[in-house]
Structure formats: C-alpha cells, structure tokens
C-alpha positions in Angstrom: 47.9 123.5 -56.4 48.4 125.4 -59.3 45.1 126.4 -60.5 43.1 127.9 -63.9 40.4 128.9 -65.5 38.3 128.2 -68.9 34.9 128.3 -69.9 33.4 124.7 -70.6 30.1 123.3 -71.0 29.2 119.9 -68.6 28.5 116.5 -70.6 27.9 114.3 -67.9 28.6 113.6 -63.7 29.1 110.5 -62.0 28.6 109.8 -58.5 31.7 109.8 -56.7 31.6 109.3 -52.3 29.2 110.3 -50.4 28.9 113.8 -51.5 31.4 114.1 -54.6 31.2 114.3 -58.4 33.3 113.7 -61.0 32.3 116.0 -63.8 32.9 115.5 -67.7 33.0 118.9 -69.5 34.2 120.4 -72.8 36.2 123.7 -72.6 37.1 126.4 -74.2 41.0 126.1 -74.4 41.7 122.4 -72.6 39.1 120.2 -74.4 37.7 117.3 -72.3 38.2 117.3 -68.5 37.5 115.4 -66.2 37.4 116.7 -62.6 36.1 116.1 -59.3 34.1 118.5 -57.5 34.0 118.3 -53.9 30.4 118.4 -51.7 28.2 119.4 -54.6 25.6 116.2 -53.6 25.0 118.1 -50.6 22.1 120.4 -49.6 24.6 123.3 -48.7 26.8 123.0 -51.8 27.3 126.7 -52.7 27.4 125.6 -56.7 26.5 121.9 -57.1 23.7 123.2 -59.8 25.5 124.9 -61.4 27.2 121.7 -62.2 24.8 119.8 -64.2 24.5 118.8 -68.3 24.2 121.0 -70.4 25.4 124.0 -67.5 27.5 126.6 -69.3 29.7 127.5 -66.8 33.3 129.6 -66.5 35.4 127.2 -64.0 38.4 127.6 -62.1 40.1 123.9 -61.5 42.8 123.1 -59.0 45.6 120.6 -61.2 45.6 117.4 -58.9 47.6 114.1 -60.0 44.7 112.3 -61.5 42.1 114.4 -61.6 41.6 118.2 -61.6 39.4 119.6 -58.5 36.7 122.4 -59.8 37.2 124.7 -56.8 34.5 127.8 -58.8 31.9 127.5 -60.5 30.0 130.6 -62.1 27.1 130.4 -64.4 27.3 132.1 -67.8 24.4 130.2 -69.6 22.0 127.8 -67.7 20.9 126.1 -70.7 20.1 123.0 -68.3 16.8 124.8 -67.5 15.0 125.4 -70.3 16.1 122.6 -71.9 14.9 120.3 -68.6 11.1 121.9 -69.3 11.1 120.4 -72.8 11.4 117.2 -73.6 12.1 117.3 -77.0 14.8 119.5 -76.8 16.0 117.8 -73.9 16.4 114.8 -75.8 18.1 116.6 -79.0 20.4 118.1 -76.5 21.1 114.9 -74.7 22.6 113.5 -78.6 24.6 116.8 -78.9 26.3 115.8 -75.5 26.9 112.3 -76.1 28.3 113.3 -79.7 30.7 115.6 -78.3 32.5 113.3 -75.7 32.7 110.4 -78.1 34.3 112.9 -81.0 36.5 114.5 -78.3 38.6 111.5 -77.0 41.4 112.8 -76.0 41.4 114.4 -72.7 43.1 118.1 -72.3 43.9 118.5 -76.0 42.5 121.7 -77.2 39.3 121.2 -79.5 38.0 124.8 -79.3 36.0 124.2 -82.6 33.7 121.2 -80.9 33.6 123.3 -77.9 32.1 126.2 -80.3 29.8 124.0 -81.8 28.5 122.2 -79.0 27.6 125.7 -77.4 26.3 127.2 -80.8 24.0 124.3 -81.3 23.0 124.2 -77.5 22.1 128.1 -77.7 20.1 127.5 -80.4 18.3 125.1 -79.0 17.2 127.5 -76.2 17.0 131.0 -78.0 16.6 130.3 -81.9 18.4 130.3 -84.8 19.8 134.1 -86.2 17.3 133.5 -88.8 14.2 132.4 -86.3 13.5 129.1 -84.8 13.9 126.1 -86.2 12.7 122.4 -85.2 15.0 120.6 -82.4 16.0 118.0 -84.9 17.0 120.3 -87.5 19.3 121.4 -85.3 20.5 118.4 -84.5 21.5 117.1 -87.3 23.2 120.5 -88.8 25.4 120.1 -85.1 26.1 116.1 -86.1 27.2 116.9 -89.8 29.3 120.0 -88.6 30.9 118.2 -85.8 31.8 115.0 -87.7 33.1 116.9 -90.5 35.4 118.7 -87.5 36.5 115.2 -86.6 37.9 114.7 -89.8 34.9 112.6 -91.7 33.2 115.3 -93.8 30.7 113.5 -96.1 31.0 114.2 -99.9 28.4 116.2 -101.2 29.3 116.7 -104.1 31.8 114.1 -106.1 31.4 110.4 -105.8 32.9 109.3 -102.5 34.4 106.7 -104.1 35.3 108.0 -107.8 35.6 111.2 -107.1 33.3 111.8 -110.3 31.6 115.1 -110.5 28.0 115.3 -109.4 25.7 116.0 -108.2 24.9 112.5 -108.1 21.5 110.7 -106.9 22.5 108.9 -104.1 23.9 108.8 -100.5 26.0 105.9 -99.1 26.7 106.3 -95.4 29.3 103.5 -95.4 31.2 104.9 -99.2 30.9 108.4 -97.1 28.7 110.6 -99.2 26.9 110.5 -102.4 27.8 108.2 -104.9 27.5 107.4 -108.7 25.0 105.0 -110.5 28.6 103.1 -111.3 29.7 103.0 -107.7 26.4 102.5 -106.0 26.2 100.1 -103.6 23.2 97.6 -104.3 20.0 98.9 -102.0 21.3 102.5 -102.0 18.4 104.5 -101.6 17.9 107.6 -104.3 17.9 111.1 -103.0 15.0 113.0 -102.9 15.4 116.1 -105.4 15.7 118.4 -102.2 17.8 116.7 -100.1 21.5 117.4 -101.8 20.7 120.6 -101.8 19.4 120.9 -97.8 22.5 118.5 -96.6 24.6 121.0 -98.0 22.9 123.9 -95.9 22.7 122.0 -92.5 26.3 121.8 -92.9 27.3 125.0 -93.9 24.7 126.4 -91.3 22.9 128.4 -94.0 19.5 128.5 -92.0 17.9 130.7 -94.8 18.1 128.0 -97.3 16.2 125.3 -94.7 13.2 128.0 -94.2 10.5 126.3 -96.7 12.2 122.3 -96.4 9.2 120.1 -96.6 8.5 117.1 -93.9 9.8 114.2 -96.0 13.2 116.2 -97.2 13.9 116.4 -93.4 13.1 113.1 -92.6 15.2 111.3 -95.4 18.2 113.6 -94.5 18.1 112.7 -90.6 17.9 109.0 -91.5 21.0 110.0 -93.8 22.9 111.9 -91.2 21.9 109.3 -88.5 23.7 106.2 -90.5 26.3 108.4 -91.5 27.2 109.3 -87.4 26.9 106.2 -86.6 28.8 104.5 -89.3 31.9 107.0 -88.6 32.1 106.6 -84.4 31.8 103.1 -85.3 28.5 102.7 -82.9 25.2 104.1 -83.1 25.2 106.8 -80.6 22.3 105.9 -77.6 20.9 108.9 -77.3 19.2 109.1 -80.9 16.9 106.7 -80.2 15.1 109.0 -77.5 14.7 111.6 -80.3 10.8 112.2 -81.3 11.2 112.3 -85.2 
C-alpha cells in the first residue's frame, strides 16, 4: 500500500474489534483523517500511548480502501500528559478538540490554519503564551473566536452586523453576527461593558499584551458572548463547553 507522513493532533479515538482503535486526527497537510491503529489496545503495543487525544505526533499512514492505517507514530509534543493532570486545563482542551472536529467537517481536505490554531492553543495551555501565563478559559475564548473566524464566521466587532453603520456599538448579538447599533439591536440584547469590545478584539487578534489587565467581570461577559456566538454558528452548542469551570 502507498504510504505518506504527516504531523497531526489526535482529536478522538474509538474502539475497533478486540485490540484496534480508529484514531481521528487533524493533520497539517491532509486535514482531518480517520485511520486504524492496529493492536494499540494490547499491552505490548509499541505506540498505543502516543495516540491518545491531545497528542501531537508525526505519523506514517498506509493508504487503505476506506480508512488509512497508521504504521508508525513518533511523539512531537506529549500534551496529553500535562493536560491529564490538570482538570481545568483538561476540560478546556476538550473544548478545543471538539471545536476543531466540528469545524473541519470534510475529511482529507487541507485545513492548515485550523491545524495551526489548534496546535498553538494546546501549546499555550501547557507552556503559556509569549506574554506569560493566562487563564485556561482566556486561551479557550481566543481559540474559539479565531477558529470560527477561520471557518468563515468572523464576528463583526466594528460596524453594525446588520446595517453596516460604523461603530463602535454598545451591544453584541450572537444571532446577528456581532455588534449591532441601537436601531438594529434585537429586544433583550445586553449592553456591553466598556472594556468588553476591546477585549474581544484582542482575543481574536491574539494580542495577549492587551489582555493582561482585563478584569474578571469583563472576561465573564466576553466568555458568555463567545459561547453563544459559537453555539449559534455551529448549529448546536459544544457538548464539552458545559464541563468548563469558569
């Protein structure tokens, strides 16, 4: 069978038969790939532990009829180890994996930006950001905004999402696609705290310096808006988001 190599992050696994697993990964060059890892559930397996969710691995695939077959796995970053020992970071990591799995819907279609966002967020969760450590939920919120924007659902954070009037505006409507002016504001849409809009812009651009002094109420309001926005544009809420401790 023809073979090829690619680096990937393991998204999820499923049992297959008595000793095998189906491994779903998001790879750098081939997008989302489902592959069979034979014998990995046996205690004698040479690379079973390398194919757990969160693992960043270099894989060799053999092309199969319906599913690829993993013939070699080399660990690049064992993110599953530190995340498995820290419950708040583990639950945030689960949100990242589910989001990537949901947003990259077509298998074997290149999704380089989604791969880089996921790998960068998992690295930030375990090693911190370039500007120092940040709360796990802040890293999650930044990832969610950037991932949905890359998938084509970028929120409007300047002009009104409905009529296009120049902002800044004082309300954010997840169902309308971002900030809205007073004329287009749906009934019951909450007002933004003064700092929230700037914070959302910093999260989506990866401006970690600006997030250094953000207070807890602002983070809490932004997190609620982001969760609602992502839930609306992925058609149903993220199952793992309910496990996150805020």
